[in-house]
N, C-alpha and C positions, 0 to 999 in steps of 0.2 A: 513542273515546279522545281526550281533549283534555289539553293541557298548557299551563300559563300561564308565559310568560317575560316578566317585567316587565308591561307593560300590554297585551301581545298574546297572543291565544289561538292555539295551534297545533293543527291537527287536520285530518281529511279534509274538513271543511266550511268550512275557512278558507283564505285565500290563502297561497301558499307564503312561507315565512319565509327571508329571505336574510341570511347571515352573511358579512361581509367580514373575512377573516382577514388582518389587517395583519402579524401574525407578526414577522419580522425586517425588514420593509420600512421601519421607522422609521429604520433605519441609525444607531441610537444617539443620535438627536436627538429630544428630547421635543417640540419645536415641529413637527418633521416628523410625529411621531405624531399630534399634534392636527390637522395639515393633512389627513392621510389619513383621519382620522375624519370631518372635515367633508366631504371629497370623497366618501367612501363614503355618507354620509347624503344628499347631493345626488343621488347616482347611484341611490338607491333601496334601500340596505341597511337592514335593521332592527337589526342589531347589528354592532359593531366588536369583533373578537376579537384578543387578543394571546396570546403564549405566554410563560409565566413559568418560567424555569429558571435554574439556576446551573450553569455549565459542569462544575464538579467533581462535581455531583450528578446529571448526566445522561449524561456520557460519560467514559470512561477514557482519559486522554491516552496512557498506556502501551499500552492495548489497541489503539487506532487506529494508533499509531506502529509497533507490531510486526506489524500485519496485512500480508499480502502484497499490496500495492497497495490503493488506495482503490477503492470500488465505486460503480456507478451515477452519479448526479449529483455525488457528492462528488469524483469523479476530476477534475472541472474546477475545483475550488476552488484558489485561489492560496495559501491558508494551510492550516495543519493543521486537522483537524476540531475539536480542542479550541479553537484560536484563533477559528475561525468561530463556535462556540457562545458564546465569551466576548463577541465583538463583537455578537452578535445578542440577547443577553440583555436583558430589560426589567427595570430596577431595581424592586424591590417598592415603593419610596417614590414611584414614578410612579402607583401604583394610585389613591390618592384624587384625584390631579390629573386622570387620564384619566376616572375615574368622574364627577367633577364636570363635565368638559367634555362628556361624552356626555349627561349629564342636561340640560345647557343646550341641546343640539341635538336632544333627544328621540330618541336612539338608544341602544340597550342596550350596556353594556360588560360583557364577560366574557373569560375567558382559559382556556387549557389549562395547568394547573400540572403541573410535572414533578418535584416533590419535596414531601415532607411539610410543610416550612416554608411553601412557596408555597400549598399547599392550604389551610392554616390561616389564613394572613395575608390571603388573597384573599377569604375567606368574607364579610367585612363589605361587600364592594363588588360582589359578583356575584349575579345572579339564577339562574345555571345554571353547571354545570361541563362542560367538554369534555375527554374522554379521547382523547388521541392514539393512533393505531393501534399505535404501538410499545409501548404499555403495556397492551395488551389482556389479557395474562396475568400482569400484576403485581397480584395480588389485594389486596395490602396497600394499594396506591394506590387501587384501585377501591372498596375498603371505606371508606377515609377520605373519598373524595369523596361516595359514595352516602349515607354517614351524615350528611351536612350537611343532608339533607332537601330539597335543591333538584333541579330537573331535571338529568339526566345525559345528555349527548350522547356516544355511543360510536362512534368510527370503527373500521372493521373491515378496513383495508387489510393486505395481506400476512398474512392469517390464513385458516385453514380453518374449515369449518362446525362442527367439534367445538369449536374454541377460541371461536368466536362463541357457540355455545350455552352453553358453560360460563360465559363472562363475563356473558351476558344473565341466566341463572338466578341467578348469584351476586349481581349487582346488584339483581335484582328481589326477592330475599329481604329486602333492606334498604330498597329504594326503588323504587316502581312507576313513577315518572316517568322513562321511558326513551325516548330517541330513538336509533334504530339506523340507522347510516349506512354504506351501501356506499361503498367507497373503493378506489382503486388508488394505491399509494404509490411510483410512479415519477415523479420530478420533472424529467425531462429535456425536457419540452415537445415530445417527438417525436410526429409524427402516427401513428407505429406504435403508440402507446399505446392508441389507440382499440380495437384488437382485444383489449385486456386489461382493459377497463373492466367488462364483464360486468354490464350493468344488469339483466339477467334474474334476477340474484341477489335483487333486490328482490321478485320473485315468491315465491322460496323463503322469504325473511324474512316476507313477509305470511302465508304458510301456517303457518310454524313458530311465529311470534310475533305472533298477531293482536292482542295487547293493547299492542303498542308502536307508536310513530309512526315512519315511515320517513323516511330522509334520504339525501343524497349529499354526500360530501366529495370535491371534484373538483379535478384539476390539469391538465385538458386545455384546449387553446385552443378558442375558439368556444362555440357554444351547444348543439351536438347532444346531448351527454351530459346536460346539465341538462334540456332539453326532454323527452328520453326518460325520464329519471328521474321527472319530474313526471307524465308520462303513465302511468307504472307505479305511481304512488301516493306518491312522495316529497313531503313537505311542508316539509322543511328542506333548504336548499342552502347549502353552505359553499364559498367559493372564495377564493383569495388575492387581495389587492388592493394595487395600487400606483398611483402617479401617472405613472410612466414606466418602461416595460419595458426600456429601455436602461440603466438604472442598474446599477451594480456591486453584487452581493449575491446570496446564495443563493436568494432567492425572487422576485426581480423578473421574471425571464425568463418564467416560466409563470403569472404573476399576471394578473388582469383589471385594466384601467385604467378610469378614469371613463366613457369613452365605451362601451367594450365591456360594462361592468357595466350601464349604463343600458339598452343594447340587450337584454341578457339578461333584465332585469326586465320590460321591455315585451313581449318575445317570450313570456315565461312567462305574463304576464297575458292575452295573446291566446290562448295555449294553454288556460289555465284556462277562459276563456269558451267556447272551442271544445269542450272536453271535455264540458261540460254534464251532462245527465241520463243515467242508465242506462236510462231508459224510452224506448221508441220510439213516437213519435207525430208527427202533422203539426204542425210548428212554426208559430208565429204568422206568420213571414214567408214561409211556404209556402202560405198559404191560397188565394191567387190562382192559384198554379201547379197546385193540385189541379184547377182548372177548365180552365186554358188548356193544360196538358200532358197531362191525362187525356183519354180518349175516351169516347164514349157511343154508343148504338145510334141510327142515323139512317136515314131512308127513302132508298133508292137512287134511286127514282123516285117519281112520284105514286102513292099508295096510296088506293084508293077504299074507302069504307065498305062493310063486308061481305066484303071480300077476306080470304082465309086467308093468313097470313104465312108465307112461305118464306125460306130463307137468302138466296136470290138477290135478294130485295127489300130487303135490309138492308146498310148500311155501318156500319163502326165508325170514327168520326172524331172529331177534336178540334173544338171544346172540349166538355168534359163539363158541359153545361148543368145547373145544379142541378135535381134532380127527375127527370132523364132516366134511362132504363134503362141500367145499367152493362154493360160488355162481358161480365163473368163471369156474367151472367144471360141471355145471348142464347139459350141452348138452351130456356129457359122461354118465350121469345117465339114460337118456332116452333110452328105449329099453332093459334095464337090467330087471332082475326079483328079487323079494324079496325072500331070502332064509329062512326068518323067519318072524313072525308077527311083524309089526312096528306100535305102537299105534299113534293116531293123536297127532301132536305137537312134537313128538320125532325127534331128529336129525337123519339124515341118515349117515351111515358110509360105507366105501367100504366093510367092513366085513359083512354088511347086504345084500349085493347084489351079484348076479351071472350073468353070461352072458346069 
């Protein structure tokens, strides 16, 4: 399975595709958004992703105000949930500007749209659609995005396997270009979150949905989850991106910065090279060690022509001189006789022996 996003092909035989989720880290400033795009490109990202929503079309001010306490990461917000979403929104009229800037830098631009208007208006600018985990069971939205005929990236945080299966099958009836992303939607940056990542779910996805490309949308610090996901078959990685983790805002704390992002990409490229082939063979750089670390059959002492070979007359020692008798054939040597003198320490060859 291969999927094309812009100029890049994504699939098992291609390098991991990195998406820098700038999300709310633009802090309401278009020039900051451009800065983060440039920094993401320089750090090795293939795509800069935003989130397009209008506060009134994604959250209920009444609903959150009447909840008994805020939950998870939202408990630390200084403003109401509605106000935070208002501040974090990306104006739709930024879309052509961000798209043009991304084209100039040779990095893809796309977004997670969270309402019908955003889905439709973004279509002219995006090579793919990202579905946020929270909308996995909003079938109207899935249908609208999938119907655009572009690749769909589906995050699966805070969902069970039944919900994932329903969403995958629903999307694939409309659009086969699907990237299925394991995700944990706790944004607290706590190290305790590692026990809730469950990367092995990627194995389940690979078995249940062999026709999709796997990915990871991640919010943990460091590189462990990314490297583990790539080792398990993920070919798309999405992480939040900022220039400064100390800035005030909902997404800065758990985001990657330019230095950690560049390290992540380099570590992943090293891992990809290390994963290599599924076939087991003597690698090119091991050819010499086959000789110097392997053993062969050697004469323990001088062996005279005509002597019958016994086990006591043999050593099994390094190096394994090319053409020498291998240790696993030593039993076949016993009972033969030397047809010429063999000095102590010399390797035995079949041409030295007779029945």
